[in-house]
N, C-alpha and C positions, 0 to 999 in steps of 0.2 A: 421256148424263149419267153412266151407269155407268162408261164408259171414263174420263171426267174424274176421278171419285172414286177409281178405281183408281190413276190416275197420281199423284193427290195423295197418296194413302197411301204409294205407293212412294217419292215424293220425301221425305216425312217420315221414312220408315224409313232412307233413304239418309243424310239429314242427321244422324240419331241414331247412326249407326255400326252395325256388325254385332254380332250377339248371339253371345258366346263361351261357353266352359265356365264353370259357376258356380264362384266362389272359396270355398274352405273355410277356416275359421279355422285359424290356425297352432297346432300342437300344443304348441310350446314345450317340447320334451323336452331336458333337459340332455345335452350330449355326454358320452360315456364318459370316465372318467379314464384318462390314458395315461402318467402319470409317477409312479405310486405307488412310494415308496421306504420301506424299513424298516431301522432300525438299533437295535441294543441299546446303550443308553447308561445307565450307572449302573444303578439299580434299575428302569428303565423301557424299554419299547419305544417308539421315537419314529417316528411315521408322518408322512410328508411327501407331499403331493400338491397338484395344482392343479385348480380348477374352471374349465373352459374358458369364455371370454367369449361364445361363440356356441352356439346350440342345434344340434340335428341338422339343422335346416332352414337353418342359416346366418344366422339372425337373432340379434340381441343378447339374451342371457339376462338378464331383468330380475328374475325371482323364483326363489328356490330353496326347494323344499318341505322336503326332508330329505336328509341325508347319512347313508348306512348303511355303517358300517365294521365288518367282522367279522374275527376271528382265532380259529383253533382247530386242533387236530391233524387231520391227514388221516385219515379213517376207512377204513383198509385200504390194500392195495397198489394198487388201482385207484380212482382218485379219482372220487367221485360227488358232484356239486354239491348235490343234494337231501339226501343223508346228511350232508354237511359242514355244511350250514345248520342242521340239527337240533341240532348240538352246539357250533357255533362261538359264541364269546362276542361279544356286541355291544359295541363300544367306543363310549362316549358322545361324540358330536361336536356341538358347538353349531352350529346352522344359521347359516351366514354370511349377511350382508346382501347381498353381491355376489360375483361370481366373483373368483378369485385364489388365491394360495397358502394352504394350510391345514396346520397342524401340530398333532398330537395325541399325548399321552403316555398309556401304560397300563402298570401294574405287570407285571413279568415273572414274579413269584413263582409263579404257577400254571402257567407254561409251561416252567420250567427243566428242561433235559434232554430236551426234545421238539423235533421239527421241526414247525413250525406253518405253516398256510396263511393268507394274508391277502388280502382283496379289499375293494373299495369301490365303491359306486355312488351316483349323485346323482339324486334324484327332483324332479319339478316339484310345484307345490302340489296337483295332482290325483293324485299318487302314481305317475305314469308315469315310467319311466326307459328308458335305452338299453342297459341291461345292465351287468354287472360289469366292473371293470377286469381286466387280466391278473392272474393269480394270482401272488403272491409267496410263496416258501418260505423260512423263516427258521429256522436252528438256534439255539435259545435256550440259552445257557450260564450258568454262575455269573457274576454281575455282578462288575465290577472296582471296587474301592474307590477313592474319590477320593484323589489324591495329598495327603499330609498335610504340615504344617509348611512351607507354601509362602511363600517370602520373596523379595523383590527388593532389590538394593542396587547403588549406583554403585561401580564400581572403575575403576582406571586403564585397563583394557582395554575397558570397556563396562559394560552393565547385567548383573549376574550374577543368575541365577535358581537357587534351591535348593529342593528338596523331598525328601520321603521316600515311597517306594512299595515294598512287598515283592513280589517275584516278577514284576515287570514290567520289560522291557528296551526298551520303545519308548514314546516320549512325543511328543505333538504340542504345539508351542508356538504360541500365538496372541498377536498384538500389535495394539493399536489406538492410532492417533495422533489428534491433535485434528482432523485433516482427514478421518478415516474415520468412516463411520456405524456400523460394527460391527467387532469384532476379525476379523482375517484370519490365516490360517496363515502363520507366519514361518519355521518350520523344524521338523524332527523331530530328536529326540535319543535316545540310548540310555541315558543316565544323568544324574544330577545331579552337579555343577552344569552349567548351560548359560550361556554368555556371549553377549549380543547385542552384537557388535562394531560393528553399524551404527547403534546408538543415538547420538544427538548430545546434548551437554551443553545444558541450558537448555530442552529440549523435553519436554513431558509425554507419558508412555506408560502404557498399561494392558496387563497381561499375564495370560494364562490358561495353565495347563498341564493336559494331559489324558493319561491312560494309555491305551495301545492293546494289545490282545491279539488278533491275527488280525482278525476283523470286529467284535469287541466293544470298546466304548469306555467309559471311566469318565466320570463327570461332571467338568466342568472345575473345577480348583482356582483360586480367585481370584474376581474380578479383583484384582490387586495393582497399585497405581499408584505412579508415581515420576516426578519431574523431576530427572534427574541433574545435579549441580553439579560442576564441575571444581575439585577441591581436591587434585589429584594432580600432584606434581612429575614432571618427566621422569626417566628413568633416569640414574643417576650416570655421568658420562663414565668410560670404562674404557680400559685399555692406554695410559695416558699415558707418553710417553717424552720425554727431553731429550737433545739432542746439540749439540756445538759447531759453530757455523757461522762464516761470515766476519763477525767483529765482532758476533756475536749468539749467543744461545741459541735453538735451534730446538726448538719443542714440537710434538708430534703425538699424536693419540688417536683412538679409534674413534668414528665418526659416530653420533649418535643417530637413531633411526628413527621417533620419534613424529610423528604427522601435524600436531600443533599446536606442534611445536618452533619456537622463535623465535631464540635466540642462545646463545652461550657467553660466560662470564666467566672471566678468568684472575687468579689470586692468586699473589703472590710473597713469600717470606721471605728477608731478606738477613742473612747471618751469624747465623742462629739467632733472629732477631727475629720479631715477629708477622707474620702473613700480611696483606698489603694488596692490595686490588684494583688491578691495573695496566691492565686494559683490559676492555671489554665490547662487545657488539654484533657478535661474530664469528659468521658463519654457516657457516664452514668449520672443520673440526677441526684447525686448525694455527695456530701463532702464532710470530712471530720477535721475540724480546726484544732490542732494540738498546740498551737503557738499562742495560747491565751495565758492571762495572769488572773489569779483569783481576786474577785472583788471588782474587777474592771467592767465597764459597760461597753458592749460592742453592738454595732449594727452591720448587717450583711445585705448585699445585693448580688444578683446573678445575671449574666448575659449569655446568649446563645450565638454561635458562629457557624456559618455554612462553609462548604468546601472551597469557595473562592474568596472567603474572607469577609463577606457581609456580616456585620455585627448587629444584633438586636439592641433595642433599648434595654436599660437595666430594669430588673424586676422591682416590684414594690419592696421596700426594705423591711427586715425583721430586726427586732432588738432583743438583747439578752444580757444579763449580768453573770459573769463567770463565778461559780461558787468558790 
């Protein structure tokens, strides 16, 4: 009977599976911050970092207890974390609802002229953390003033940006189109004005200009918005010449270079009379006038026209007597 009971118990245990190590509850400690970046922009230090989506155990981070961000001068030649923590300023960071990017600003006024150390750590609701991020050292300088009198205007060559800034010779130009979620860096410039030759007529743009001095940035001036409209005629045709050909007056001039060029129009005056258009639709900078009469005096002028009908002024006239 005892043998049968033992066999039955063994069978039950076999069916239930083997007994393994006890499972402990996950600690859910946020992973350390690995991408802390600091820049001086205008009157503030701007701190950017990300809270990782996984904990140190590789599970999804569902709750964030606290974000501790500190900035302060290094206490002495040999860095001591405990000593630094005693004097480092705590920067207020609103606790995010979920992992992801975080950006915080803090006034630079109390740090100007000093090298400061910055670090951040993320805690769980029980106050546990995986340690501080790598330390960042920042040299805080006098802030750069925001460029003043910032304006944008449509010109024949593109959208022209103008501004005023004393003692700065490097600027970052940002542009946002209707298809973009945020402004992107378009170019750098060394002075005002800057012309955006890639802008297209009829499209809306938003511009920002920012001063740069080494690693220090100004706040951005703007945004300034514009939808440039083409009201600009092509360049006046130049170097017009007239020569005698076989039963014709041969005209030639310098080709226009505008991307939206459409055609040339030719005007003629006979024996000092008014100028009358004698042809249009020319795409090449030449024309042969066969409607002339021997011995008569002629004057010619040429204009250029763009794709939407803007017409240039007339060229300087040339004169010739038909043979």
